[in-house]
All heavy atoms as a GROMACS GRO file, in nm:
protein
  490
    1MET      N    1   0.085  -0.114   0.001
    1MET     CA    2  -0.006   0.005  -0.005
    1MET      C    3   0.088   0.120   0.000
    1MET      O    4   0.179   0.131   0.082
    1MET     CB    5  -0.092  -0.006   0.126
    1MET     CG    6  -0.220   0.069   0.102
    1MET     SD    7  -0.328   0.051   0.244
    1MET     CE    8  -0.336  -0.130   0.273
    2GLU      N    9   0.070   0.214  -0.100
    2GLU     CA   10   0.155   0.326  -0.102
    2GLU      C   11   0.100   0.446  -0.020
    2GLU      O   12   0.191   0.511   0.037
    2GLU     CB   13   0.152   0.369  -0.250
    2GLU     CG   14   0.226   0.263  -0.340
    2GLU     CD   15   0.208   0.300  -0.485
    2GLU    OE1   16   0.172   0.418  -0.523
    2GLU    OE2   17   0.240   0.210  -0.569
    3ALA      N   18  -0.020   0.465  -0.002
    3ALA     CA   19  -0.062   0.572   0.083
    3ALA      C   20  -0.211   0.569   0.117
    3ALA      O   21  -0.290   0.509   0.043
    3ALA     CB   22  -0.050   0.702  -0.003
    4ILE      N   23  -0.242   0.615   0.240
    4ILE     CA   24  -0.379   0.627   0.290
    4ILE      C   25  -0.403   0.776   0.324
    4ILE      O   26  -0.323   0.825   0.403
    4ILE     CB   27  -0.410   0.536   0.412
    4ILE    CG1   28  -0.384   0.386   0.371
    4ILE    CG2   29  -0.548   0.561   0.468
    4ILE    CD1   30  -0.396   0.293   0.491
    5GLN      N   31  -0.493   0.838   0.267
    5GLN     CA   32  -0.516   0.982   0.294
    5GLN      C   33  -0.657   0.995   0.350
    5GLN      O   34  -0.754   0.924   0.297
    5GLN     CB   35  -0.502   1.065   0.164
    5GLN     CG   36  -0.368   1.048   0.108
    5GLN     CD   37  -0.376   1.121  -0.035
    5GLN    OE1   38  -0.463   1.189  -0.067
    5GLN    NE2   39  -0.261   1.092  -0.107
    6ARG      N   40  -0.682   1.082   0.426
    6ARG     CA   41  -0.816   1.124   0.484
    6ARG      C   42  -0.885   1.208   0.382
    6ARG      O   43  -0.833   1.302   0.336
    6ARG     CB   44  -0.812   1.192   0.613
    6ARG     CG   45  -0.787   1.110   0.728
    6ARG     CD   46  -0.854   1.169   0.854
    6ARG     NE   47  -0.822   1.092   0.978
    6ARG     CZ   48  -0.897   0.988   1.014
    6ARG    NH1   49  -0.992   0.949   0.940
    6ARG    NH2   50  -0.859   0.924   1.119
    7GLY      N   51  -1.011   1.166   0.344
    7GLY     CA   52  -1.087   1.250   0.254
    7GLY      C   53  -1.196   1.328   0.334
    7GLY      O   54  -1.178   1.335   0.458
    8SER      N   55  -1.300   1.362   0.270
    8SER     CA   56  -1.400   1.438   0.335
    8SER      C   57  -1.497   1.338   0.412
    8SER      O   58  -1.508   1.220   0.361
    8SER     CB   59  -1.479   1.525   0.238
    8SER     OG   60  -1.537   1.439   0.136
    9SER      N   61  -1.563   1.381   0.513
    9SER     CA   62  -1.665   1.305   0.584
    9SER      C   63  -1.634   1.160   0.614
    9SER      O   64  -1.691   1.070   0.561
    9SER     CB   65  -1.802   1.312   0.510
    9SER     OG   66  -1.801   1.254   0.388
   10LYS      N   67  -1.521   1.142   0.683
   10LYS     CA   68  -1.478   0.999   0.726
   10LYS      C   69  -1.431   0.923   0.612
   10LYS      O   70  -1.417   0.795   0.635
   10LYS     CB   71  -1.588   0.931   0.802
   10LYS     CG   72  -1.636   1.007   0.920
   10LYS     CD   73  -1.747   0.932   1.001
   10LYS     CE   74  -1.795   1.007   1.114
   10LYS     NZ   75  -1.909   0.946   1.186
   11ALA      N   76  -1.416   0.972   0.495
   11ALA     CA   77  -1.372   0.892   0.387
   11ALA      C   78  -1.211   0.872   0.387
   11ALA      O   79  -1.137   0.950   0.433
   11ALA     CB   80  -1.400   0.952   0.261
   12LEU      N   81  -1.172   0.752   0.338
   12LEU     CA   82  -1.018   0.722   0.333
   12LEU      C   83  -0.999   0.699   0.176
   12LEU      O   84  -1.080   0.626   0.112
   12LEU     CB   85  -0.987   0.604   0.407
   12LEU     CG   86  -0.991   0.613   0.560
   12LEU    CD1   87  -0.962   0.491   0.620
   12LEU    CD2   88  -0.901   0.726   0.614
   13LEU      N   89  -0.888   0.747   0.127
   13LEU     CA   90  -0.848   0.723  -0.007
   13LEU      C   91  -0.720   0.632   0.012
   13LEU      O   92  -0.626   0.666   0.068
   13LEU     CB   93  -0.802   0.853  -0.078
   13LEU     CG   94  -0.749   0.841  -0.221
   13LEU    CD1   95  -0.853   0.771  -0.309
   13LEU    CD2   96  -0.716   0.970  -0.269
   14VAL      N   97  -0.723   0.510  -0.047
   14VAL     CA   98  -0.626   0.417  -0.039
   14VAL      C   99  -0.570   0.400  -0.178
   14VAL      O  100  -0.638   0.373  -0.273
   14VAL     CB  101  -0.678   0.270   0.008
   14VAL    CG1  102  -0.564   0.174   0.017
   14VAL    CG2  103  -0.744   0.295   0.146
   15GLU      N  104  -0.432   0.417  -0.181
   15GLU     CA  105  -0.365   0.402  -0.315
   15GLU      C  106  -0.258   0.295  -0.298
   15GLU      O  107  -0.193   0.291  -0.201
   15GLU     CB  108  -0.295   0.537  -0.352
   15GLU     CG  109  -0.389   0.651  -0.375
   15GLU     CD  110  -0.315   0.773  -0.420
   15GLU    OE1  111  -0.257   0.779  -0.523
   15GLU    OE2  112  -0.332   0.881  -0.340
   16GLY      N  113  -0.238   0.219  -0.402
   16GLY     CA  114  -0.132   0.111  -0.402
   16GLY      C  115  -0.159   0.027  -0.521
   16GLY      O  116  -0.254   0.030  -0.594
   17ASP      N  117  -0.059  -0.064  -0.534
   17ASP     CA  118  -0.065  -0.173  -0.640
   17ASP      C  119  -0.123  -0.293  -0.573
   17ASP      O  120  -0.056  -0.351  -0.496
   17ASP     CB  121   0.061  -0.190  -0.700
   17ASP     CG  122   0.117  -0.065  -0.778
   17ASP    OD1  123   0.027  -0.010  -0.845
   17ASP    OD2  124   0.228  -0.032  -0.778
   18PHE      N  125  -0.229  -0.338  -0.613
   18PHE     CA  126  -0.290  -0.458  -0.566
   18PHE      C  127  -0.312  -0.557  -0.691
   18PHE      O  128  -0.370  -0.520  -0.775
   18PHE     CB  129  -0.424  -0.440  -0.498
   18PHE     CG  130  -0.411  -0.335  -0.379
   18PHE    CD1  131  -0.436  -0.212  -0.410
   18PHE    CD2  132  -0.376  -0.390  -0.260
   18PHE    CE1  133  -0.427  -0.118  -0.293
   18PHE    CE2  134  -0.364  -0.297  -0.151
   18PHE     CZ  135  -0.390  -0.157  -0.176
   19PRO      N  136  -0.279  -0.681  -0.670
   19PRO     CA  137  -0.306  -0.786  -0.776
   19PRO      C  138  -0.447  -0.813  -0.784
   19PRO      O  139  -0.522  -0.825  -0.680
   19PRO     CB  140  -0.228  -0.917  -0.740
   19PRO     CG  141  -0.192  -0.896  -0.597
   19PRO     CD  142  -0.206  -0.747  -0.565
   20LYS      N  143  -0.508  -0.821  -0.908
   20LYS     CA  144  -0.654  -0.846  -0.922
   20LYS      C  145  -0.685  -0.998  -0.898
   20LYS      O  146  -0.664  -1.071  -1.000
   20LYS     CB  147  -0.699  -0.791  -1.055
   20LYS     CG  148  -0.706  -0.648  -1.066
   20LYS     CD  149  -0.783  -0.595  -1.182
   20LYS     CE  150  -0.741  -0.634  -1.313
   20LYS     NZ  151  -0.807  -0.587  -1.431
   21THR      N  152  -0.690  -1.033  -0.780
   21THR     CA  153  -0.717  -1.174  -0.747
   21THR      C  154  -0.863  -1.188  -0.687
   21THR      O  155  -0.925  -1.084  -0.656
   21THR     CB  156  -0.613  -1.223  -0.650
   21THR    OG1  157  -0.633  -1.145  -0.526
   21THR    CG2  158  -0.472  -1.203  -0.695
   22ASP      N  159  -0.905  -1.311  -0.677
   22ASP     CA  160  -1.037  -1.338  -0.608
   22ASP      C  161  -1.037  -1.272  -0.469
   22ASP      O  162  -1.139  -1.221  -0.431
   22ASP     CB  163  -1.064  -1.488  -0.599
   22ASP     CG  164  -1.091  -1.548  -0.727
   22ASP    OD1  165  -1.130  -1.480  -0.831
   22ASP    OD2  166  -1.092  -1.672  -0.745
   23TRP      N  167  -0.923  -1.276  -0.406
   23TRP     CA  168  -0.922  -1.214  -0.267
   23TRP      C  169  -0.958  -1.068  -0.268
   23TRP      O  170  -1.031  -1.021  -0.190
   23TRP     CB  171  -0.771  -1.242  -0.201
   23TRP     CG  172  -0.775  -1.167  -0.075
   23TRP    CD1  173  -0.809  -1.222   0.053
   23TRP    CD2  174  -0.735  -1.028  -0.041
   23TRP    NE1  175  -0.798  -1.140   0.147
   23TRP    CE2  176  -0.749  -1.016   0.099
   23TRP    CE3  177  -0.684  -0.931  -0.120
   23TRP    CZ2  178  -0.717  -0.900   0.154
   23TRP    CZ3  179  -0.661  -0.802  -0.062
   23TRP    CH2  180  -0.676  -0.792   0.084
   24LEU      N  181  -0.896  -0.993  -0.371
   24LEU     CA  182  -0.915  -0.846  -0.380
   24LEU      C  183  -1.066  -0.826  -0.407
   24LEU      O  184  -1.131  -0.740  -0.339
   24LEU     CB  185  -0.836  -0.791  -0.491
   24LEU     CG  186  -0.859  -0.631  -0.502
   24LEU    CD1  187  -0.820  -0.558  -0.377
   24LEU    CD2  188  -0.768  -0.583  -0.624
   25TYR      N  189  -1.127  -0.896  -0.496
   25TYR     CA  190  -1.274  -0.878  -0.530
   25TYR      C  191  -1.360  -0.905  -0.394
   25TYR      O  192  -1.448  -0.832  -0.366
   25TYR     CB  193  -1.310  -0.974  -0.637
   25TYR     CG  194  -1.268  -0.925  -0.772
   25TYR    CD1  195  -1.152  -0.972  -0.829
   25TYR    CD2  196  -1.337  -0.837  -0.849
   25TYR    CE1  197  -1.101  -0.934  -0.952
   25TYR    CE2  198  -1.288  -0.794  -0.972
   25TYR     CZ  199  -1.177  -0.839  -1.027
   25TYR     OH  200  -1.130  -0.799  -1.146
   26SER      N  201  -1.323  -1.021  -0.325
   26SER     CA  202  -1.393  -1.051  -0.208
   26SER      C  203  -1.375  -0.945  -0.108
   26SER      O  204  -1.470  -0.916  -0.034
   26SER     CB  205  -1.353  -1.191  -0.159
   26SER     OG  206  -1.378  -1.293  -0.244
   27TYR      N  207  -1.256  -0.893  -0.082
   27TYR     CA  208  -1.234  -0.792   0.013
   27TYR      C  209  -1.314  -0.665  -0.009
   27TYR      O  210  -1.384  -0.610   0.079
   27TYR     CB  211  -1.086  -0.766   0.025
   27TYR     CG  212  -1.057  -0.661   0.134
   27TYR    CD1  213  -1.072  -0.688   0.261
   27TYR    CD2  214  -1.020  -0.526   0.089
   27TYR    CE1  215  -1.045  -0.596   0.356
   27TYR    CE2  216  -0.998  -0.430   0.187
   27TYR     CZ  217  -1.012  -0.461   0.322
   27TYR     OH  218  -0.991  -0.370   0.422
   28VAL      N  219  -1.304  -0.623  -0.135
   28VAL     CA  220  -1.376  -0.504  -0.173
   28VAL      C  221  -1.526  -0.524  -0.153
   28VAL      O  222  -1.606  -0.438  -0.098
   28VAL     CB  223  -1.350  -0.456  -0.322
   28VAL    CG1  224  -1.438  -0.350  -0.366
   28VAL    CG2  225  -1.201  -0.411  -0.330
   29LEU      N  226  -1.581  -0.634  -0.195
   29LEU     CA  227  -1.727  -0.658  -0.181
   29LEU      C  228  -1.761  -0.669  -0.027
   29LEU      O  229  -1.879  -0.624   0.000
   29LEU     CB  230  -1.763  -0.790  -0.258
   29LEU     CG  231  -1.764  -0.780  -0.410
   29LEU    CD1  232  -1.782  -0.924  -0.468
   29LEU    CD2  233  -1.863  -0.682  -0.461
   30SER      N  234  -1.676  -0.723   0.054
   30SER     CA  235  -1.702  -0.724   0.191
   30SER      C  236  -1.719  -0.595   0.257
   30SER      O  237  -1.783  -0.584   0.364
   30SER     CB  238  -1.595  -0.799   0.269
   30SER     OG  239  -1.478  -0.726   0.294
   31LEU      N  240  -1.673  -0.492   0.191
   31LEU     CA  241  -1.693  -0.355   0.252
   31LEU      C  242  -1.833  -0.285   0.218
   31LEU      O  243  -1.870  -0.190   0.267
   31LEU     CB  244  -1.579  -0.261   0.203
   31LEU     CG  245  -1.445  -0.296   0.243
   31LEU    CD1  246  -1.345  -0.218   0.160
   31LEU    CD2  247  -1.417  -0.291   0.391
   32GLY      N  248  -1.904  -0.366   0.135
   32GLY     CA  249  -2.042  -0.326   0.105
   32GLY      C  250  -2.059  -0.191   0.041
   32GLY      O  251  -1.986  -0.148  -0.028
   33GLN      N  252  -2.166  -0.126   0.108
   33GLN     CA  253  -2.186   0.011   0.060
   33GLN      C  254  -2.089   0.113   0.109
   33GLN      O  255  -2.087   0.232   0.069
   33GLN     CB  256  -2.325   0.055   0.104
   33GLN     CG  257  -2.440  -0.026   0.044
   33GLN     CD  258  -2.575   0.014   0.105
   33GLN    OE1  259  -2.586   0.109   0.176
   33GLN    NE2  260  -2.676  -0.059   0.051
   34ALA      N  261  -1.991   0.080   0.191
   34ALA     CA  262  -1.885   0.170   0.243
   34ALA      C  263  -1.778   0.199   0.145
   34ALA      O  264  -1.689   0.280   0.181
   34ALA     CB  265  -1.848   0.122   0.380
   35VAL      N  266  -1.777   0.127   0.038
   35VAL     CA  267  -1.666   0.145  -0.058
   35VAL      C  268  -1.702   0.194  -0.198
   35VAL      O  269  -1.817   0.163  -0.238
   35VAL     CB  270  -1.594   0.006  -0.077
   35VAL    CG1  271  -1.681  -0.091  -0.147
   35VAL    CG2  272  -1.458   0.021  -0.138
   36LYS      N  273  -1.620   0.273  -0.257
   36LYS     CA  274  -1.641   0.313  -0.381
   36LYS      C  275  -1.505   0.307  -0.456
   36LYS      O  276  -1.410   0.379  -0.422
   36LYS     CB  277  -1.689   0.466  -0.381
   36LYS     CG  278  -1.714   0.520  -0.529
   36LYS     CD  279  -1.769   0.666  -0.521
   36LYS     CE  280  -1.792   0.718  -0.664
   36LYS     NZ  281  -1.846   0.852  -0.656
   37ILE      N  282  -1.506   0.242  -0.557
   37ILE     CA  283  -1.378   0.230  -0.648
   37ILE      C  284  -1.374   0.348  -0.738
   37ILE      O  285  -1.465   0.380  -0.815
   37ILE     CB  286  -1.368   0.093  -0.718
   37ILE    CG1  287  -1.386  -0.027  -0.634
   37ILE    CG2  288  -1.253   0.092  -0.807
   37ILE    CD1  289  -1.283  -0.041  -0.533
   38ILE      N  290  -1.263   0.421  -0.737
   38ILE     CA  291  -1.248   0.539  -0.832
   38ILE      C  292  -1.162   0.494  -0.946
   38ILE      O  293  -1.196   0.523  -1.065
   38ILE     CB  294  -1.179   0.650  -0.757
   38ILE    CG1  295  -1.270   0.701  -0.637
   38ILE    CG2  296  -1.158   0.770  -0.848
   38ILE    CD1  297  -1.204   0.790  -0.538
   39GLU      N  298  -1.055   0.426  -0.914
   39GLU     CA  299  -0.958   0.376  -1.028
   39GLU      C  300  -0.895   0.246  -0.979
   39GLU      O  301  -0.898   0.223  -0.863
   39GLU     CB  302  -0.844   0.475  -1.054
   39GLU     CG  303  -0.882   0.617  -1.101
   39GLU     CD  304  -0.772   0.696  -1.127
   39GLU    OE1  305  -0.691   0.746  -1.040
   39GLU    OE2  306  -0.730   0.715  -1.246
   40PRO      N  307  -0.844   0.169  -1.067
   40PRO     CA  308  -0.846   0.180  -1.214
   40PRO      C  309  -0.986   0.151  -1.261
   40PRO      O  310  -1.058   0.073  -1.210
   40PRO     CB  311  -0.743   0.065  -1.265
   40PRO     CG  312  -0.731  -0.027  -1.151
   40PRO     CD  313  -0.772   0.051  -1.021
   41LEU      N  314  -1.014   0.210  -1.380
   41LEU     CA  315  -1.152   0.192  -1.438
   41LEU      C  316  -1.179   0.060  -1.482
   41LEU      O  317  -1.298   0.008  -1.472
   41LEU     CB  318  -1.163   0.295  -1.560
   41LEU     CG  319  -1.170   0.442  -1.523
   41LEU    CD1  320  -1.176   0.517  -1.652
   41LEU    CD2  321  -1.272   0.471  -1.428
   42ASP      N  322  -1.082  -0.020  -1.528
   42ASP     CA  323  -1.115  -0.164  -1.568
   42ASP      C  324  -1.163  -0.242  -1.445
   42ASP      O  325  -1.247  -0.322  -1.447
   42ASP     CB  326  -0.990  -0.225  -1.636
   42ASP     CG  327  -0.866  -0.243  -1.558
   42ASP    OD1  328  -0.842  -0.154  -1.472
   42ASP    OD2  329  -0.799  -0.345  -1.575
   43PHE      N  330  -1.089  -0.219  -1.320
   43PHE     CA  331  -1.126  -0.300  -1.215
   43PHE      C  332  -1.267  -0.249  -1.159
   43PHE      O  333  -1.349  -0.336  -1.127
   43PHE     CB  334  -1.027  -0.266  -1.099
   43PHE     CG  335  -1.072  -0.338  -0.972
   43PHE    CD1  336  -1.054  -0.483  -0.960
   43PHE    CD2  337  -1.104  -0.268  -0.853
   43PHE    CE1  338  -1.084  -0.547  -0.833
   43PHE    CE2  339  -1.148  -0.327  -0.734
   43PHE     CZ  340  -1.131  -0.479  -0.731
   44LYS      N  341  -1.298  -0.120  -1.176
   44LYS     CA  342  -1.429  -0.066  -1.135
   44LYS      C  343  -1.537  -0.138  -1.232
   44LYS      O  344  -1.638  -0.173  -1.175
   44LYS     CB  345  -1.433   0.080  -1.156
   44LYS     CG  346  -1.569   0.148  -1.129
   44LYS     CD  347  -1.552   0.301  -1.146
   44LYS     CE  348  -1.673   0.364  -1.122
   44LYS     NZ  349  -1.667   0.519  -1.144
   45HIS      N  350  -1.515  -0.147  -1.352
   45HIS     CA  351  -1.608  -0.196  -1.450
   45HIS      C  352  -1.630  -0.349  -1.422
   45HIS      O  353  -1.740  -0.408  -1.440
   45HIS     CB  354  -1.580  -0.166  -1.595
   45HIS     CG  355  -1.588  -0.020  -1.628
   45HIS    ND1  356  -1.700   0.053  -1.615
   45HIS    CD2  357  -1.505   0.060  -1.658
   45HIS    CE1  358  -1.684   0.173  -1.641
   45HIS    NE2  359  -1.559   0.186  -1.677
   46GLU      N  360  -1.515  -0.418  -1.403
   46GLU     CA  361  -1.523  -0.563  -1.368
   46GLU      C  362  -1.608  -0.579  -1.245
   46GLU      O  363  -1.684  -0.685  -1.236
   46GLU     CB  364  -1.387  -0.617  -1.355
   46GLU     CG  365  -1.311  -0.634  -1.489
   46GLU     CD  366  -1.161  -0.669  -1.476
   46GLU    OE1  367  -1.112  -0.694  -1.364
   46GLU    OE2  368  -1.086  -0.661  -1.564
   47LEU      N  369  -1.582  -0.508  -1.144
   47LEU     CA  370  -1.660  -0.522  -1.018
   47LEU      C  371  -1.810  -0.486  -1.035
   47LEU      O  372  -1.890  -0.555  -0.986
   47LEU     CB  373  -1.607  -0.414  -0.916
   47LEU     CG  374  -1.627  -0.447  -0.766
   47LEU    CD1  375  -1.584  -0.589  -0.732
   47LEU    CD2  376  -1.570  -0.345  -0.671
   48ILE      N  377  -1.845  -0.384  -1.119
   48ILE     CA  378  -1.984  -0.357  -1.146
   48ILE      C  379  -2.044  -0.469  -1.217
   48ILE      O  380  -2.159  -0.523  -1.191
   48ILE     CB  381  -1.989  -0.227  -1.243
   48ILE    CG1  382  -1.953  -0.112  -1.156
   48ILE    CG2  383  -2.129  -0.210  -1.302
   48ILE    CD1  384  -1.930   0.020  -1.238
   49THR      N  385  -1.976  -0.540  -1.312
   49THR     CA  386  -2.024  -0.661  -1.381
   49THR      C  387  -2.057  -0.770  -1.284
   49THR      O  388  -2.152  -0.837  -1.291
   49THR     CB  389  -1.931  -0.701  -1.493
   49THR    OG1  390  -1.913  -0.594  -1.591
   49THR    CG2  391  -1.977  -0.825  -1.563
   50LEU      N  392  -1.957  -0.786  -1.198
   50LEU     CA  393  -1.972  -0.887  -1.090
   50LEU      C  394  -2.097  -0.867  -1.006
   50LEU      O  395  -2.176  -0.961  -0.977
   50LEU     CB  396  -1.846  -0.905  -1.010
   50LEU     CG  397  -1.844  -0.999  -0.891
   50LEU    CD1  398  -1.870  -1.152  -0.949
   50LEU    CD2  399  -1.716  -0.995  -0.823
   51ILE      N  400  -2.108  -0.742  -0.965
   51ILE     CA  401  -2.224  -0.715  -0.878
   51ILE      C  402  -2.359  -0.734  -0.948
   51ILE      O  403  -2.450  -0.793  -0.889
   51ILE     CB  404  -2.217  -0.565  -0.820
   51ILE    CG1  405  -2.091  -0.554  -0.725
   51ILE    CG2  406  -2.338  -0.513  -0.755
   51ILE    CD1  407  -2.050  -0.409  -0.695
   52LYS      N  408  -2.366  -0.692  -1.081
   52LYS     CA  409  -2.483  -0.722  -1.160
   52LYS      C  410  -2.515  -0.871  -1.169
   52LYS      O  411  -2.636  -0.904  -1.157
   52LYS     CB  412  -2.468  -0.656  -1.291
   52LYS     CG  413  -2.480  -0.499  -1.293
   52LYS     CD  414  -2.464  -0.436  -1.432
   52LYS     CE  415  -2.474  -0.295  -1.422
   52LYS     NZ  416  -2.452  -0.222  -1.552
   53LYS      N  417  -2.422  -0.950  -1.191
   53LYS     CA  418  -2.438  -1.093  -1.191
   53LYS      C  419  -2.490  -1.148  -1.067
   53LYS      O  420  -2.573  -1.233  -1.058
   53LYS     CB  421  -2.305  -1.163  -1.245
   53LYS     CG  422  -2.277  -1.134  -1.384
   53LYS     CD  423  -2.145  -1.213  -1.418
   53LYS     CE  424  -2.105  -1.193  -1.558
   53LYS     NZ  425  -1.980  -1.255  -1.594
   54MET      N  426  -2.441  -1.094  -0.952
   54MET     CA  427  -2.486  -1.140  -0.824
   54MET      C  428  -2.623  -1.093  -0.808
   54MET      O  429  -2.710  -1.178  -0.756
   54MET     CB  430  -2.401  -1.072  -0.716
   54MET     CG  431  -2.254  -1.121  -0.703
   54MET     SD  432  -2.150  -1.028  -0.597
   54MET     CE  433  -2.229  -1.041  -0.445
   55GLU      N  434  -2.667  -0.976  -0.852
   55GLU     CA  435  -2.797  -0.932  -0.831
   55GLU      C  436  -2.899  -1.016  -0.910
   55GLU      O  437  -3.008  -1.048  -0.864
   55GLU     CB  438  -2.816  -0.783  -0.883
   55GLU     CG  439  -2.957  -0.725  -0.872
   55GLU     CD  440  -2.971  -0.586  -0.928
   55GLU    OE1  441  -2.891  -0.549  -1.022
   55GLU    OE2  442  -3.058  -0.518  -0.884
   56GLU      N  443  -2.856  -1.072  -1.032
   56GLU     CA  444  -2.940  -1.152  -1.112
   56GLU      C  445  -2.978  -1.284  -1.045
   56GLU      O  446  -3.085  -1.344  -1.062
   56GLU     CB  447  -2.865  -1.191  -1.233
   56GLU     CG  448  -2.866  -1.069  -1.338
   56GLU     CD  449  -2.776  -1.099  -1.458
   56GLU    OE1  450  -2.743  -1.220  -1.478
   56GLU    OE2  451  -2.754  -1.006  -1.537
   57ASN      N  452  -2.897  -1.325  -0.936
   57ASN     CA  453  -2.927  -1.440  -0.862
   57ASN      C  454  -3.053  -1.417  -0.778
   57ASN      O  455  -3.119  -1.525  -0.731
   57ASN     CB  456  -2.820  -1.489  -0.771
   57ASN     CG  457  -2.704  -1.538  -0.844
   57ASN    OD1  458  -2.715  -1.596  -0.957
   57ASN    ND2  459  -2.579  -1.521  -0.789
   58TYR      N  460  -3.098  -1.300  -0.758
   58TYR     CA  461  -3.210  -1.273  -0.678
   58TYR      C  462  -3.334  -1.240  -0.753
   58TYR      O  463  -3.441  -1.202  -0.691
   58TYR     CB  464  -3.182  -1.162  -0.571
   58TYR     CG  465  -3.067  -1.219  -0.479
   58TYR    CD1  466  -2.936  -1.195  -0.511
   58TYR    CD2  467  -3.094  -1.295  -0.368
   58TYR    CE1  468  -2.844  -1.240  -0.425
   58TYR    CE2  469  -3.000  -1.343  -0.279
   58TYR     CZ  470  -2.868  -1.311  -0.314
   58TYR     OH  471  -2.768  -1.361  -0.231
   59HIS      N  472  -3.329  -1.240  -0.877
   59HIS     CA  473  -3.450  -1.209  -0.965
   59HIS      C  474  -3.493  -1.343  -1.035
   59HIS      O  475  -3.423  -1.416  -1.094
   59HIS     CB  476  -3.410  -1.111  -1.077
   59HIS     CG  477  -3.373  -0.976  -1.026
   59HIS    ND1  478  -3.480  -0.888  -0.982
   59HIS    CD2  479  -3.257  -0.914  -0.998
   59HIS    CE1  480  -3.416  -0.775  -0.941
   59HIS    NE2  481  -3.283  -0.788  -0.952
   60GLU      N  482  -3.610  -1.379  -1.000
   60GLU     CA  483  -3.662  -1.503  -1.054
   60GLU      C  484  -3.792  -1.475  -1.136
   60GLU      O  485  -3.856  -1.393  -1.137
   60GLU     CB  486  -3.714  -1.590  -0.940
   60GLU     CG  487  -3.595  -1.629  -0.862
   60GLU     CD  488  -3.628  -1.732  -0.739
   60GLU    OE1  489  -3.732  -1.796  -0.749
   60GLU    OE2  490  -3.552  -1.728  -0.654
   0.00000   0.00000   0.00000
């Protein structure tokens, strides 16, 4: 992890190089609504796709 900075209203900005593994996706998802991915955009879009697929599991 390269840096952690305080943002506005209790937000933290975490910067670093993280390998895109199942662990990273699981960790980010475990933060629930408390997390927002800003960059990299490809990771953000992959996570959005994963969340949409998860949501489909609850529509019958």
